[in-house]
C-alpha positions as a Markdown table, in Angstrom:
| # | Residue | x | y | z |
|---|---|---|---|---|
| 1 | Met | 27.8 | 19.2 | 29.5 |
| 2 | Met | 25.1 | 20.1 | 27.0 |
| 3 | Ser | 26.6 | 23.9 | 27.0 |
| 4 | Lys | 30.0 | 21.9 | 26.0 |
| 5 | Leu | 27.9 | 19.7 | 23.2 |
| 6 | Ser | 26.4 | 22.9 | 21.4 |
| 7 | Ala | 30.2 | 25.2 | 21.8 |
| 8 | Thr | 32.2 | 22.7 | 20.4 |
| 9 | Phe | 29.6 | 21.0 | 18.0 |
| 10 | Pro | 27.5 | 24.2 | 16.9 |
| 11 | Ser | 25.9 | 22.6 | 14.2 |
| 12 | Ile | 23.8 | 20.4 | 16.6 |
| 13 | Lys | 21.6 | 22.5 | 18.0 |
| 14 | His | 18.2 | 21.6 | 17.7 |
| 15 | Pro | 15.4 | 24.5 | 16.9 |
| 16 | Lys | 12.4 | 24.6 | 19.2 |
| 17 | Pro | 9.2 | 23.8 | 17.2 |
| 18 | Lys | 7.2 | 27.5 | 17.5 |
| 19 | Ser | 3.6 | 26.2 | 18.9 |
| 20 | Asn | 0.7 | 28.2 | 17.3 |
| 21 | Pro | -2.6 | 26.6 | 18.6 |
| 22 | Ser | -4.9 | 29.2 | 16.8 |
| 23 | Lys | -4.0 | 28.1 | 13.6 |
| 24 | Ser | -5.2 | 24.7 | 14.4 |
| 25 | Ser | -8.5 | 23.5 | 13.3 |
| 26 | Leu | -8.6 | 20.6 | 16.0 |
| 27 | Ser | -8.5 | 21.7 | 19.9 |
| 28 | Leu | -6.5 | 19.7 | 22.1 |
| 29 | Pro | -6.8 | 19.7 | 26.3 |
| 30 | Leu | -3.0 | 21.0 | 27.1 |
| 31 | Ser | -2.1 | 20.7 | 30.6 |
| 32 | Ser | -1.8 | 23.3 | 32.3 |
| 33 | Ser | 0.1 | 22.6 | 35.1 |
| 34 | Ser | 3.2 | 22.1 | 33.6 |
| 35 | Ser | 4.8 | 25.2 | 31.5 |
| 36 | Ser | 8.0 | 23.5 | 30.5 |
| 37 | Ser | 9.5 | 23.6 | 27.1 |
| 38 | Ser | 9.1 | 20.2 | 26.5 |
| 39 | Ser | 5.4 | 20.0 | 27.4 |
| 40 | Ser | 5.0 | 22.5 | 25.0 |
| 41 | Ser | 6.8 | 21.0 | 22.1 |
| 42 | Ser | 5.1 | 17.6 | 22.5 |
| 43 | Ser | 1.5 | 19.2 | 22.8 |
| 44 | Ser | 2.3 | 20.9 | 20.0 |
| 45 | Tyr | 3.2 | 17.7 | 18.1 |
| 46 | Leu | 0.1 | 16.3 | 19.1 |
| 47 | Leu | -1.7 | 19.1 | 17.4 |
| 48 | Ser | 0.5 | 18.6 | 14.2 |
| 49 | Ser | 0.2 | 15.0 | 14.5 |
| 50 | Thr | -3.3 | 14.4 | 14.8 |
| 51 | Arg | -4.2 | 17.5 | 12.3 |
| 52 | Arg | -2.3 | 15.4 | 9.2 |
| 53 | Lys | -4.0 | 12.8 | 10.7 |
| 54 | Ala | -7.3 | 14.2 | 9.9 |
| 55 | Glu | -6.5 | 15.7 | 6.8 |
| 56 | Glu | -5.3 | 12.1 | 5.5 |
| 57 | Lys | -8.5 | 11.1 | 6.1 |
| 58 | Ser | -10.5 | 13.7 | 4.5 |
| 59 | Ser | -8.2 | 13.6 | 1.2 |
| 60 | Leu | -9.3 | 9.7 | 1.3 |
| 61 | Gly | -12.9 | 10.5 | 0.9 |
| 62 | Ser | -15.5 | 8.3 | 3.2 |
| 63 | Asp | -16.7 | 6.2 | 0.1 |
| 64 | Ser | -17.1 | 2.6 | 1.5 |
| 65 | Ser | -15.9 | 0.5 | -0.8 |
| 66 | Ser | -12.8 | 2.5 | -2.5 |
| 67 | Trp | -10.0 | -0.2 | -1.6 |
| 68 | Ser | -9.4 | -2.2 | -4.4 |
| 69 | Ala | -6.6 | -5.7 | -4.7 |
| 70 | Tyr | -5.2 | -6.2 | -7.9 |
| 71 | Leu | -3.5 | -8.4 | -9.9 |
| 72 | Ile | -1.4 | -7.6 | -12.7 |
| 73 | Leu | 0.8 | -9.6 | -15.4 |
| 74 | Ser | 3.8 | -8.3 | -16.9 |
| 75 | Thr | 4.3 | -8.3 | -20.5 |
| 76 | Asn | 7.8 | -8.9 | -21.4 |
| 77 | Ala | 10.7 | -11.0 | -19.7 |
| 78 | Pro | 10.4 | -12.0 | -17.0 |
| 79 | Ile | 6.6 | -12.8 | -17.1 |
| 80 | Lys | 5.6 | -12.6 | -13.7 |
| 81 | Thr | 2.3 | -11.1 | -11.4 |
| 82 | Tyr | 2.3 | -9.0 | -8.9 |
| 83 | Val | -0.5 | -8.6 | -6.2 |
| 84 | Gly | -1.6 | -5.0 | -4.4 |
| 85 | Val | -3.8 | -2.9 | -2.9 |
| 86 | Thr | -4.7 | 0.8 | -3.8 |
| 87 | Thr | -7.7 | 2.8 | -3.9 |
| 88 | Asn | -7.2 | 4.5 | -7.6 |
| 89 | Phe | -6.2 | 1.6 | -9.8 |
| 90 | Ser | -5.5 | 3.7 | -13.1 |
| 91 | Arg | -3.4 | 5.4 | -11.2 |
| 92 | Arg | -1.2 | 2.9 | -9.7 |
| 93 | Leu | -1.2 | 1.2 | -13.0 |
| 94 | Lys | 0.8 | 3.9 | -14.6 |
| 95 | Gln | 2.6 | 3.8 | -11.4 |
| 96 | His | 3.7 | 0.4 | -12.2 |
| 97 | Asn | 4.4 | 1.2 | -15.4 |
| 98 | Gly | 6.5 | 3.9 | -14.8 |
| 99 | Glu | 4.8 | 6.7 | -16.5 |
| 100 | Leu | 4.2 | 8.1 | -12.5 |
| 101 | Lys | 6.7 | 8.1 | -10.0 |
| 102 | Gly | 6.1 | 5.7 | -7.2 |
| 103 | Gly | 5.9 | 2.2 | -8.7 |
| 104 | Ala | 6.7 | -0.7 | -6.3 |
| 105 | Lys | 10.3 | -1.6 | -7.0 |
| 106 | Ala | 9.4 | -5.4 | -8.0 |
| 107 | Ser | 7.5 | -4.5 | -10.8 |
| 108 | Arg | 10.3 | -2.7 | -12.4 |
| 109 | Ala | 11.1 | -5.6 | -14.4 |
| 110 | Gly | 8.8 | -6.5 | -16.5 |
| 111 | Arg | 7.2 | -3.6 | -17.8 |
| 112 | Pro | 4.5 | -3.0 | -19.1 |
| 113 | Trp | 1.8 | -4.3 | -17.1 |
| 114 | Ile | -1.9 | -5.2 | -18.0 |
| 115 | Cys | -4.7 | -5.3 | -15.3 |
| 116 | Ala | -5.7 | -9.7 | -14.7 |
| 117 | Cys | -8.3 | -9.0 | -12.0 |
| 118 | Leu | -9.5 | -6.2 | -10.1 |
| 119 | Ile | -11.3 | -6.6 | -6.9 |
| 120 | Gln | -13.3 | -4.0 | -5.5 |
| 121 | Gly | -15.6 | -3.4 | -2.4 |
| 122 | Phe | -13.2 | -3.7 | 0.4 |
| 123 | Gln | -14.7 | -1.8 | 3.8 |
| 124 | Asp | -11.4 | -0.2 | 4.7 |
| 125 | Arg | -7.4 | -0.8 | 3.7 |
| 126 | Ser | -7.1 | -3.2 | 6.7 |
| 127 | Glu | -9.7 | -5.6 | 5.1 |
| 128 | Ala | -7.6 | -5.2 | 1.8 |
| 129 | Ser | -4.6 | -5.9 | 3.1 |
| 130 | Val | -5.5 | -9.2 | 5.1 |
| 131 | Phe | -6.9 | -10.1 | 1.7 |
| 132 | Glu | -3.8 | -9.1 | -0.3 |
| 133 | Ser | -1.9 | -11.1 | 2.4 |
| 134 | Lys | -3.5 | -14.1 | 2.4 |
| 135 | Trp | -3.5 | -13.9 | -1.5 |
| 136 | Lys | 0.3 | -13.7 | -1.5 |
| 137 | Ser | 0.6 | -16.2 | 1.1 |
| 138 | Phe | -1.7 | -19.2 | -0.5 |
| 139 | Ser | 0.1 | -18.0 | -3.7 |
| 140 | Arg | 3.5 | -19.0 | -2.2 |
| 141 | Lys | 2.1 | -22.1 | -0.5 |
| 142 | Leu | 0.8 | -23.9 | -3.6 |
| 143 | Pro | 3.2 | -25.9 | -5.7 |
| 144 | Gln | 3.5 | -24.7 | -9.1 |
| 145 | Lys | 3.7 | -26.7 | -12.0 |
| 146 | Lys | 7.5 | -27.6 | -13.3 |
| 147 | Lys | 8.6 | -25.6 | -16.2 |
| 148 | Asn | 10.3 | -27.4 | -19.3 |
| 149 | Asp | 13.7 | -26.7 | -20.2 |
| 150 | Asn | 12.6 | -26.4 | -24.0 |
| 151 | Glu | 11.7 | -22.4 | -24.5 |
| 152 | Lys | 8.4 | -21.7 | -23.5 |
| 153 | Gln | 5.6 | -19.3 | -25.1 |
| 154 | Val | 5.2 | -16.2 | -23.2 |
| 155 | Glu | 1.5 | -16.9 | -23.6 |
| 156 | Glu | 1.6 | -20.4 | -22.2 |
| 157 | Cys | 4.0 | -19.1 | -19.0 |
| 158 | Ser | 1.2 | -16.1 | -18.4 |
| 159 | Val | -1.5 | -18.9 | -18.2 |
| 160 | Leu | 0.2 | -21.1 | -16.1 |
| 161 | Leu | 1.0 | -17.9 | -14.0 |
| 162 | Leu | -2.6 | -16.9 | -13.9 |
| 163 | Gln | -4.1 | -20.7 | -13.0 |
| 164 | His | -2.0 | -20.4 | -10.0 |
| 165 | Arg | -2.7 | -17.2 | -9.1 |
| 166 | Gln | -6.7 | -18.2 | -9.4 |
| 167 | Ala | -6.1 | -21.4 | -7.5 |
| 168 | Ala | -4.5 | -19.3 | -4.7 |
| 169 | Leu | -7.4 | -16.9 | -4.8 |
| 170 | Asn | -10.2 | -19.7 | -4.7 |
| 171 | Lys | -8.0 | -21.1 | -1.4 |
| 172 | Val | -8.7 | -17.3 | -0.1 |
| 173 | Lys | -12.4 | -17.4 | -1.1 |
| 174 | Gly | -12.6 | -20.3 | 1.4 |
| 175 | Ser | -11.2 | -18.7 | 4.4 |
| 176 | Phe | -12.5 | -15.1 | 4.0 |
| 177 | Asp | -15.9 | -13.5 | 3.7 |
| 178 | Cys | -15.7 | -12.7 | -0.3 |
| 179 | Ala | -19.4 | -12.0 | -0.7 |
| 180 | His | -19.6 | -8.3 | -0.7 |
| 181 | Leu | -16.7 | -8.4 | -3.1 |
| 182 | Glu | -16.5 | -7.8 | -6.8 |
| 183 | Ile | -14.1 | -10.2 | -8.6 |
| 184 | Asp | -13.8 | -9.1 | -12.3 |
| 185 | Trp | -11.3 | -11.8 | -14.0 |
| 186 | His | -9.9 | -9.3 | -17.2 |
| 187 | Leu | -7.6 | -12.2 | -18.4 |
| 188 | Asn | -9.3 | -15.2 | -18.6 |
| 189 | Pro | -7.0 | -17.7 | -16.7 |
| 190 | Leu | -8.6 | -21.1 | -18.1 |
């Protein structure tokens, strides 16, 4: 059956990955009981996957306080806020503003963005992501103040949004250990 398919559809042939464990800086024990091509291709996949993960870890650095959560505010209509996590805030802000590739799709409208709050000191990405998730969750659950039908100033709208995010952040502080975190408000929400 397999030969008929490949004869009918010659472009469906899958090349077998070449395994060269001598180039690998990491060595994993390989099973010597089986010499089938599937075990060698899976072991070469494990080697390349493990090597890739080790390279990612070394490129991230070992600084325990490198992860940050941030709140940015749009300066053009529609006025809105965005919460995220990163290891390099200045690069991430440039991405949101479209100066570098990789900004979030949700932040395309409202450019340029400015930093409203930066929270530093997370142990790892997991801790920063949990904090970000709780901040967003509390922001959704808190009631927002009703906007008047008359035309509002951009500053008034910005202040309302920042006050809303600050109230949510205060709720997060009650449910999350923030003693080791440095919270720096760049814009005064009061």
